[in-house]
All heavy atoms as a GROMACS GRO file, in nm:
protein
  441
    1MET      N    1   1.285  -0.907  -0.023
    1MET     CA    2   1.174  -0.914   0.069
    1MET      C    3   1.068  -0.813   0.028
    1MET      O    4   1.097  -0.698  -0.001
    1MET     CB    5   1.225  -0.885   0.211
    1MET     CG    6   1.121  -0.898   0.316
    1MET     SD    7   1.204  -0.887   0.477
    1MET     CE    8   1.064  -0.868   0.576
    2GLU      N    9   0.943  -0.857   0.027
    2GLU     CA   10   0.834  -0.769  -0.014
    2GLU      C   11   0.798  -0.672   0.097
    2GLU      O   12   0.808  -0.703   0.214
    2GLU     CB   13   0.709  -0.851  -0.048
    2GLU     CG   14   0.713  -0.913  -0.184
    2GLU     CD   15   0.581  -0.978  -0.217
    2GLU    OE1   16   0.476  -0.919  -0.191
    2GLU    OE2   17   0.585  -1.090  -0.269
    3ASN      N   18   0.755  -0.555   0.056
    3ASN     CA   19   0.708  -0.456   0.152
    3ASN      C   20   0.560  -0.482   0.176
    3ASN      O   21   0.479  -0.466   0.086
    3ASN     CB   22   0.730  -0.315   0.099
    3ASN     CG   23   0.684  -0.209   0.196
    3ASN    OD1   24   0.657  -0.237   0.310
    3ASN    ND2   25   0.676  -0.087   0.148
    4SER      N   26   0.526  -0.528   0.294
    4SER     CA   27   0.384  -0.554   0.323
    4SER      C   28   0.335  -0.454   0.426
    4SER      O   29   0.408  -0.414   0.516
    4SER     CB   30   0.365  -0.697   0.374
    4SER     OG   31   0.433  -0.713   0.496
    5SER      N   32   0.213  -0.414   0.409
    5SER     CA   33   0.153  -0.322   0.506
    5SER      C   34   0.019  -0.378   0.549
    5SER      O   35  -0.052  -0.442   0.471
    5SER     CB   36   0.137  -0.182   0.447
    5SER     OG   37   0.050  -0.186   0.338
    6THR      N   38  -0.013  -0.356   0.672
    6THR     CA   39  -0.139  -0.401   0.726
    6THR      C   40  -0.223  -0.279   0.761
    6THR      O   41  -0.175  -0.189   0.830
    6THR     CB   42  -0.117  -0.486   0.853
    6THR    OG1   43  -0.032  -0.594   0.820
    6THR    CG2   44  -0.247  -0.536   0.909
    7LYS      N   45  -0.344  -0.275   0.710
    7LYS     CA   46  -0.434  -0.166   0.743
    7LYS      C   47  -0.516  -0.203   0.864
    7LYS      O   48  -0.562  -0.316   0.875
    7LYS     CB   49  -0.527  -0.134   0.626
    7LYS     CG   50  -0.456  -0.074   0.508
    7LYS     CD   51  -0.555  -0.036   0.401
    7LYS     CE   52  -0.484   0.024   0.283
    7LYS     NZ   53  -0.576   0.066   0.178
    8LYS      N   54  -0.532  -0.108   0.953
    8LYS     CA   55  -0.616  -0.128   1.070
    8LYS      C   56  -0.725  -0.022   1.066
    8LYS      O   57  -0.700   0.092   1.029
    8LYS     CB   58  -0.534  -0.115   1.199
    8LYS     CG   59  -0.429  -0.222   1.211
    8LYS     CD   60  -0.348  -0.206   1.337
    8LYS     CE   61  -0.239  -0.314   1.342
    8LYS     NZ   62  -0.153  -0.297   1.459
    9TYR      N   63  -0.846  -0.062   1.101
    9TYR     CA   64  -0.961   0.027   1.095
    9TYR      C   65  -1.015   0.049   1.235
    9TYR      O   66  -1.032  -0.046   1.311
    9TYR     CB   67  -1.069  -0.034   1.005
    9TYR     CG   68  -1.023  -0.051   0.862
    9TYR    CD1   69  -0.954  -0.165   0.822
    9TYR    CD2   70  -1.046   0.049   0.769
    9TYR    CE1   71  -0.910  -0.179   0.691
    9TYR    CE2   72  -1.003   0.035   0.639
    9TYR     CZ   73  -0.935  -0.079   0.601
    9TYR     OH   74  -0.892  -0.093   0.471
   10PHE      N   75  -1.042   0.175   1.266
   10PHE     CA   76  -1.094   0.211   1.398
   10PHE      C   77  -1.216   0.300   1.383
   10PHE      O   78  -1.227   0.376   1.286
   10PHE     CB   79  -0.988   0.288   1.478
   10PHE     CG   80  -0.868   0.206   1.515
   10PHE    CD1   81  -0.761   0.193   1.429
   10PHE    CD2   82  -0.863   0.141   1.638
   10PHE    CE1   83  -0.650   0.117   1.463
   10PHE    CE2   84  -0.753   0.066   1.674
   10PHE     CZ   85  -0.646   0.054   1.586
   11ILE      N   86  -1.306   0.290   1.479
   11ILE     CA   87  -1.416   0.385   1.490
   11ILE      C   88  -1.409   0.447   1.629
   11ILE      O   89  -1.352   0.389   1.720
   11ILE     CB   90  -1.554   0.319   1.467
   11ILE    CG1   91  -1.580   0.209   1.570
   11ILE    CG2   92  -1.567   0.265   1.326
   11ILE    CD1   93  -1.723   0.156   1.570
   12THR      N   94  -1.462   0.566   1.641
   12THR     CA   95  -1.470   0.630   1.771
   12THR      C   96  -1.612   0.616   1.824
   12THR      O   97  -1.706   0.658   1.757
   12THR     CB   98  -1.433   0.780   1.763
   12THR    OG1   99  -1.301   0.791   1.709
   12THR    CG2  100  -1.439   0.846   1.899
   13CYS      N  101  -1.625   0.552   1.940
   13CYS     CA  102  -1.756   0.533   2.002
   13CYS      C  103  -1.772   0.635   2.114
   13CYS      O  104  -1.680   0.655   2.193
   13CYS     CB  105  -1.769   0.393   2.060
   13CYS     SG  106  -1.764   0.263   1.936
   14GLN      N  107  -1.887   0.698   2.117
   14GLN     CA  108  -1.918   0.789   2.227
   14GLN      C  109  -2.027   0.724   2.309
   14GLN      O  110  -2.133   0.687   2.258
   14GLN     CB  111  -1.965   0.924   2.176
   14GLN     CG  112  -1.992   1.021   2.290
   14GLN     CD  113  -2.013   1.163   2.242
   14GLN    OE1  114  -1.970   1.200   2.134
   14GLN    NE2  115  -2.078   1.243   2.323
   15PHE      N  116  -2.000   0.708   2.438
   15PHE     CA  117  -2.093   0.643   2.528
   15PHE      C  118  -2.177   0.748   2.599
   15PHE      O  119  -2.151   0.868   2.590
   15PHE     CB  120  -2.015   0.558   2.629
   15PHE     CG  121  -1.932   0.451   2.563
   15PHE    CD1  122  -1.799   0.474   2.529
   15PHE    CD2  123  -1.988   0.329   2.532
   15PHE    CE1  124  -1.724   0.376   2.466
   15PHE    CE2  125  -1.913   0.230   2.469
   15PHE     CZ  126  -1.780   0.255   2.437
   16GLU      N  127  -2.282   0.702   2.669
   16GLU     CA  128  -2.366   0.795   2.744
   16GLU      C  129  -2.277   0.880   2.832
   16GLU      O  130  -2.180   0.832   2.888
   16GLU     CB  131  -2.469   0.718   2.826
   16GLU     CG  132  -2.573   0.651   2.740
   16GLU     CD  133  -2.680   0.581   2.821
   16GLU    OE1  134  -2.687   0.600   2.943
   16GLU    OE2  135  -2.758   0.506   2.760
   17GLY      N  136  -2.311   1.005   2.843
   17GLY     CA  137  -2.222   1.099   2.908
   17GLY      C  138  -2.131   1.156   2.801
   17GLY      O  139  -2.174   1.188   2.692
   18SER      N  140  -2.001   1.160   2.830
   18SER     CA  141  -1.910   1.214   2.730
   18SER      C  142  -1.789   1.123   2.706
   18SER      O  143  -1.694   1.165   2.641
   18SER     CB  144  -1.862   1.354   2.771
   18SER     OG  145  -1.797   1.345   2.897
   19ASP      N  146  -1.793   1.002   2.758
   19ASP     CA  147  -1.681   0.909   2.739
   19ASP      C  148  -1.671   0.867   2.593
   19ASP      O  149  -1.772   0.836   2.529
   19ASP     CB  150  -1.697   0.784   2.826
   19ASP     CG  151  -1.686   0.814   2.974
   19ASP    OD1  152  -1.631   0.920   3.010
   19ASP    OD2  153  -1.731   0.730   3.053
   20ARG      N  154  -1.549   0.864   2.541
   20ARG     CA  155  -1.524   0.819   2.404
   20ARG      C  156  -1.414   0.714   2.405
   20ARG      O  157  -1.326   0.716   2.491
   20ARG     CB  158  -1.478   0.935   2.316
   20ARG     CG  159  -1.586   1.034   2.287
   20ARG     CD  160  -1.535   1.140   2.193
   20ARG     NE  161  -1.641   1.234   2.165
   20ARG     CZ  162  -1.636   1.322   2.069
   20ARG    NH1  163  -1.530   1.332   1.992
   20ARG    NH2  164  -1.736   1.404   2.049
   21LYS      N  165  -1.419   0.625   2.307
   21LYS     CA  166  -1.319   0.520   2.298
   21LYS      C  167  -1.299   0.481   2.153
   21LYS      O  168  -1.395   0.471   2.077
   21LYS     CB  169  -1.365   0.399   2.378
   21LYS     CG  170  -1.266   0.286   2.381
   21LYS     CD  171  -1.315   0.174   2.469
   21LYS     CE  172  -1.206   0.068   2.481
   21LYS     NZ  173  -1.244  -0.037   2.573
   22GLU      N  174  -1.173   0.461   2.115
   22GLU     CA  175  -1.140   0.411   1.982
   22GLU      C  176  -1.151   0.259   1.987
   22GLU      O  177  -1.093   0.195   2.074
   22GLU     CB  178  -0.998   0.450   1.944
   22GLU     CG  179  -0.978   0.598   1.928
   22GLU     CD  180  -1.000   0.645   1.787
   22GLU    OE1  181  -0.958   0.575   1.694
   22GLU    OE2  182  -1.058   0.753   1.770
   23VAL      N  183  -1.226   0.202   1.893
   23VAL     CA  184  -1.246   0.058   1.887
   23VAL      C  185  -1.204   0.008   1.749
   23VAL      O  186  -1.246   0.063   1.648
   23VAL     CB  187  -1.394   0.020   1.915
   23VAL    CG1  188  -1.414  -0.129   1.906
   23VAL    CG2  189  -1.439   0.074   2.049
   24ARG      N  190  -1.120  -0.094   1.748
   24ARG     CA  191  -1.075  -0.152   1.620
   24ARG      C  192  -1.185  -0.240   1.563
   24ARG      O  193  -1.249  -0.316   1.635
   24ARG     CB  194  -0.949  -0.234   1.642
   24ARG     CG  195  -0.888  -0.281   1.514
   24ARG     CD  196  -0.758  -0.349   1.540
   24ARG     NE  197  -0.708  -0.410   1.417
   24ARG     CZ  198  -0.604  -0.487   1.411
   24ARG    NH1  199  -0.535  -0.515   1.519
   24ARG    NH2  200  -0.567  -0.538   1.296
   25VAL      N  201  -1.210  -0.225   1.432
   25VAL     CA  202  -1.311  -0.305   1.364
   25VAL      C  203  -1.250  -0.370   1.240
   25VAL      O  204  -1.145  -0.328   1.192
   25VAL     CB  205  -1.435  -0.220   1.324
   25VAL    CG1  206  -1.507  -0.167   1.446
   25VAL    CG2  207  -1.396  -0.106   1.231
   26GLN      N  208  -1.317  -0.469   1.189
   26GLN     CA  209  -1.275  -0.534   1.066
   26GLN      C  210  -1.307  -0.443   0.947
   26GLN      O  211  -1.396  -0.359   0.954
   26GLN     CB  212  -1.347  -0.668   1.049
   26GLN     CG  213  -1.318  -0.766   1.159
   26GLN     CD  214  -1.172  -0.807   1.165
   26GLN    OE1  215  -1.108  -0.829   1.063
   26GLN    NE2  216  -1.118  -0.812   1.286
   27GLU      N  217  -1.236  -0.462   0.838
   27GLU     CA  218  -1.256  -0.379   0.719
   27GLU      C  219  -1.401  -0.383   0.671
   27GLU      O  220  -1.459  -0.280   0.637
   27GLU     CB  221  -1.163  -0.424   0.607
   27GLU     CG  222  -1.177  -0.341   0.481
   27GLU     CD  223  -1.082  -0.386   0.370
   27GLU    OE1  224  -1.016  -0.490   0.384
   27GLU    OE2  225  -1.077  -0.315   0.268
   28ASN      N  226  -1.463  -0.502   0.671
   28ASN     CA  227  -1.600  -0.513   0.621
   28ASN      C  228  -1.701  -0.445   0.715
   28ASN      O  229  -1.807  -0.404   0.672
   28ASN     CB  230  -1.638  -0.659   0.598
   28ASN     CG  231  -1.633  -0.743   0.724
   28ASN    OD1  232  -1.564  -0.709   0.819
   28ASN    ND2  233  -1.705  -0.852   0.725
   29GLU      N  234  -1.670  -0.432   0.843
   29GLU     CA  235  -1.757  -0.360   0.935
   29GLU      C  236  -1.741  -0.210   0.919
   29GLU      O  237  -1.837  -0.134   0.929
   29GLU     CB  238  -1.725  -0.398   1.080
   29GLU     CG  239  -1.751  -0.542   1.114
   29GLU     CD  240  -1.698  -0.579   1.251
   29GLU    OE1  241  -1.587  -0.534   1.287
   29GLU    OE2  242  -1.768  -0.654   1.321
   30TYR      N  243  -1.619  -0.166   0.894
   30TYR     CA  244  -1.589  -0.024   0.882
   30TYR      C  245  -1.671   0.041   0.771
   30TYR      O  246  -1.720   0.151   0.785
   30TYR     CB  247  -1.439  -0.004   0.856
   30TYR     CG  248  -1.395   0.139   0.853
   30TYR    CD1  249  -1.371   0.208   0.971
   30TYR    CD2  250  -1.377   0.206   0.733
   30TYR    CE1  251  -1.330   0.340   0.970
   30TYR    CE2  252  -1.336   0.338   0.730
   30TYR     CZ  253  -1.313   0.404   0.850
   30TYR     OH  254  -1.273   0.536   0.847
   31GLY      N  255  -1.688  -0.029   0.663
   31GLY     CA  256  -1.759   0.025   0.547
   31GLY      C  257  -1.908   0.040   0.565
   31GLY      O  258  -1.973   0.111   0.488
   32ILE      N  259  -1.967  -0.025   0.666
   32ILE     CA  260  -2.112  -0.016   0.682
   32ILE      C  261  -2.155   0.074   0.798
   32ILE      O  262  -2.273   0.099   0.815
   32ILE     CB  263  -2.176  -0.156   0.701
   32ILE    CG1  264  -2.126  -0.223   0.828
   32ILE    CG2  265  -2.154  -0.242   0.580
   32ILE    CD1  266  -2.205  -0.346   0.867
   33LEU      N  267  -2.060   0.122   0.876
   33LEU     CA  268  -2.093   0.209   0.989
   33LEU      C  269  -2.087   0.354   0.947
   33LEU      O  270  -1.994   0.396   0.877
   33LEU     CB  271  -1.997   0.184   1.106
   33LEU     CG  272  -2.000   0.043   1.164
   33LEU    CD1  273  -1.884   0.024   1.259
   33LEU    CD2  274  -2.132   0.017   1.234
   34ILE      N  275  -2.186   0.432   0.989
   34ILE     CA  276  -2.187   0.576   0.959
   34ILE      C  277  -2.210   0.654   1.086
   34ILE      O  278  -2.256   0.601   1.187
   34ILE     CB  279  -2.294   0.612   0.852
   34ILE    CG1  280  -2.434   0.574   0.900
   34ILE    CG2  281  -2.263   0.546   0.720
   34ILE    CD1  282  -2.544   0.624   0.812
   35VAL      N  283  -2.178   0.782   1.082
   35VAL     CA  284  -2.197   0.870   1.196
   35VAL      C  285  -2.343   0.863   1.241
   35VAL      O  286  -2.434   0.873   1.159
   35VAL     CB  287  -2.158   1.015   1.161
   35VAL    CG1  288  -2.193   1.110   1.274
   35VAL    CG2  289  -2.010   1.023   1.128
   36GLY      N  290  -2.364   0.843   1.369
   36GLY     CA  291  -2.499   0.838   1.423
   36GLY      C  292  -2.549   0.696   1.446
   36GLY      O  293  -2.649   0.677   1.514
   37ASP      N  294  -2.482   0.596   1.388
   37ASP     CA  295  -2.522   0.458   1.413
   37ASP      C  296  -2.506   0.424   1.561
   37ASP      O  297  -2.414   0.473   1.627
   37ASP     CB  298  -2.435   0.360   1.333
   37ASP     CG  299  -2.481   0.342   1.190
   37ASP    OD1  300  -2.588   0.393   1.155
   37ASP    OD2  301  -2.409   0.277   1.114
   38GLU      N  302  -2.595   0.341   1.610
   38GLU     CA  303  -2.580   0.290   1.746
   38GLU      C  304  -2.516   0.153   1.736
   38GLU      O  305  -2.553   0.072   1.652
   38GLU     CB  306  -2.715   0.280   1.815
   38GLU     CG  307  -2.774   0.416   1.848
   38GLU     CD  308  -2.898   0.406   1.935
   38GLU    OE1  309  -2.907   0.312   2.016
   38GLU    OE2  310  -2.984   0.493   1.922
   39VAL      N  311  -2.415   0.132   1.820
   39VAL     CA  312  -2.345   0.004   1.821
   39VAL      C  313  -2.336  -0.049   1.964
   39VAL      O  314  -2.347   0.027   2.060
   39VAL     CB  315  -2.203   0.013   1.760
   39VAL    CG1  316  -2.208   0.054   1.615
   39VAL    CG2  317  -2.115   0.105   1.840
   40LYS      N  318  -2.316  -0.177   1.973
   40LYS     CA  319  -2.292  -0.243   2.101
   40LYS      C  320  -2.147  -0.288   2.098
   40LYS      O  321  -2.105  -0.357   2.005
   40LYS     CB  322  -2.386  -0.362   2.116
   40LYS     CG  323  -2.371  -0.438   2.243
   40LYS     CD  324  -2.473  -0.552   2.246
   40LYS     CE  325  -2.466  -0.628   2.375
   40LYS     NZ  326  -2.567  -0.737   2.377
   41VAL      N  327  -2.069  -0.246   2.198
   41VAL     CA  328  -1.929  -0.285   2.207
   41VAL      C  329  -1.919  -0.401   2.306
   41VAL      O  330  -1.956  -0.388   2.422
   41VAL     CB  331  -1.839  -0.168   2.252
   41VAL    CG1  332  -1.694  -0.212   2.261
   41VAL    CG2  333  -1.852  -0.050   2.156
   42ILE      N  334  -1.872  -0.515   2.257
   42ILE     CA  335  -1.859  -0.635   2.340
   42ILE      C  336  -1.711  -0.657   2.367
   42ILE      O  337  -1.631  -0.669   2.275
   42ILE     CB  338  -1.919  -0.758   2.268
   42ILE    CG1  339  -2.066  -0.731   2.236
   42ILE    CG2  340  -1.902  -0.883   2.352
   42ILE    CD1  341  -2.125  -0.827   2.136
   43THR      N  342  -1.675  -0.660   2.495
   43THR     CA  343  -1.536  -0.680   2.534
   43THR      C  344  -1.520  -0.818   2.595
   43THR      O  345  -1.595  -0.856   2.684
   43THR     CB  346  -1.494  -0.574   2.638
   43THR    OG1  347  -1.516  -0.444   2.582
   43THR    CG2  348  -1.348  -0.587   2.674
   44GLN      N  349  -1.424  -0.892   2.542
   44GLN     CA  350  -1.389  -1.024   2.597
   44GLN      C  351  -1.238  -1.026   2.616
   44GLN      O  352  -1.164  -1.038   2.518
   44GLN     CB  353  -1.433  -1.136   2.504
   44GLN     CG  354  -1.583  -1.149   2.493
   44GLN     CD  355  -1.624  -1.262   2.400
   44GLN    OE1  356  -1.551  -1.301   2.311
   44GLN    NE2  357  -1.744  -1.314   2.422
   45GLY      N  358  -1.195  -1.014   2.741
   45GLY     CA  359  -1.051  -1.006   2.767
   45GLY      C  360  -0.995  -0.881   2.705
   45GLY      O  361  -1.039  -0.771   2.734
   46THR      N  362  -0.899  -0.899   2.615
   46THR     CA  363  -0.837  -0.783   2.550
   46THR      C  364  -0.894  -0.756   2.411
   46THR      O  365  -0.856  -0.661   2.346
   46THR     CB  366  -0.684  -0.803   2.537
   46THR    OG1  367  -0.660  -0.922   2.462
   46THR    CG2  368  -0.618  -0.812   2.673
   47SER      N  369  -0.987  -0.841   2.365
   47SER     CA  370  -1.045  -0.818   2.233
   47SER      C  371  -1.183  -0.754   2.245
   47SER      O  372  -1.252  -0.770   2.344
   47SER     CB  373  -1.055  -0.950   2.154
   47SER     OG  374  -1.150  -1.034   2.213
   48GLU      N  375  -1.216  -0.678   2.142
   48GLU     CA  376  -1.346  -0.610   2.138
   48GLU      C  377  -1.414  -0.638   2.006
   48GLU      O  378  -1.348  -0.655   1.903
   48GLU     CB  379  -1.328  -0.459   2.156
   48GLU     CG  380  -1.277  -0.422   2.293
   48GLU     CD  381  -1.253  -0.274   2.308
   48GLU    OE1  382  -1.191  -0.215   2.217
   48GLU    OE2  383  -1.294  -0.220   2.409
   49LYS      N  384  -1.544  -0.641   2.009
   49LYS     CA  385  -1.624  -0.663   1.889
   49LYS      C  386  -1.734  -0.558   1.889
   49LYS      O  387  -1.788  -0.522   1.994
   49LYS     CB  388  -1.684  -0.803   1.890
   49LYS     CG  389  -1.767  -0.834   1.769
   49LYS     CD  390  -1.821  -0.974   1.775
   49LYS     CE  391  -1.911  -0.999   1.653
   49LYS     NZ  392  -1.972  -1.130   1.657
   50VAL      N  393  -1.769  -0.511   1.771
   50VAL     CA  394  -1.875  -0.410   1.757
   50VAL      C  395  -1.991  -0.472   1.681
   50VAL      O  396  -1.973  -0.534   1.577
   50VAL     CB  397  -1.823  -0.286   1.680
   50VAL    CG1  398  -1.934  -0.189   1.653
   50VAL    CG2  399  -1.712  -0.218   1.758
   51GLU      N  400  -2.110  -0.457   1.737
   51GLU     CA  401  -2.231  -0.501   1.668
   51GLU      C  402  -2.318  -0.380   1.642
   51GLU      O  403  -2.347  -0.303   1.733
   51GLU     CB  404  -2.310  -0.600   1.754
   51GLU     CG  405  -2.246  -0.736   1.765
   51GLU     CD  406  -2.332  -0.834   1.844
   51GLU    OE1  407  -2.444  -0.798   1.887
   51GLU    OE2  408  -2.286  -0.947   1.863
   52ARG      N  409  -2.358  -0.362   1.519
   52ARG     CA  410  -2.444  -0.251   1.482
   52ARG      C  411  -2.586  -0.282   1.528
   52ARG      O  412  -2.638  -0.391   1.506
   52ARG     CB  413  -2.442  -0.232   1.330
   52ARG     CG  414  -2.517  -0.112   1.282
   52ARG     CD  415  -2.491  -0.092   1.133
   52ARG     NE  416  -2.566   0.021   1.085
   52ARG     CZ  417  -2.647   0.015   0.981
   52ARG    NH1  418  -2.662  -0.094   0.913
   52ARG    NH2  419  -2.712   0.123   0.943
   53ILE      N  420  -2.651  -0.186   1.591
   53ILE     CA  421  -2.787  -0.204   1.639
   53ILE      C  422  -2.882  -0.150   1.533
   53ILE      O  423  -2.873  -0.033   1.493
   53ILE     CB  424  -2.810  -0.130   1.773
   53ILE    CG1  425  -2.716  -0.187   1.878
   53ILE    CG2  426  -2.955  -0.139   1.816
   53ILE    CD1  427  -2.717  -0.111   2.009
   54THR      N  428  -2.970  -0.235   1.485
   54THR     CA  429  -3.068  -0.192   1.386
   54THR      C  430  -3.207  -0.201   1.448
   54THR      O  431  -3.235  -0.288   1.529
   54THR     CB  432  -3.063  -0.279   1.259
   54THR    OG1  433  -3.085  -0.415   1.296
   54THR    CG2  434  -2.930  -0.268   1.190
   55THR      N  435  -3.292  -0.109   1.410
   55THR     CA  436  -3.428  -0.107   1.466
   55THR      C  437  -3.530  -0.123   1.357
   55THR      O  438  -3.505  -0.110   1.242
   55THR     CB  439  -3.456   0.024   1.541
   55THR    OG1  440  -3.431   0.134   1.454
   55THR    CG2  441  -3.370   0.032   1.664
   0.00000   0.00000   0.00000
């Protein structure tokens, strides 16, 4: 049996005030987000999606 591992990627979002939350993102999203980026966290049931806000 092969040894398989799954990588999971998370970012920490800080909301207005001081609330913080770890949000799981896809590998391709993780590579384009940097400290200071503004994102929109969309929650649908138990799943979450992050959209990067560009101006």
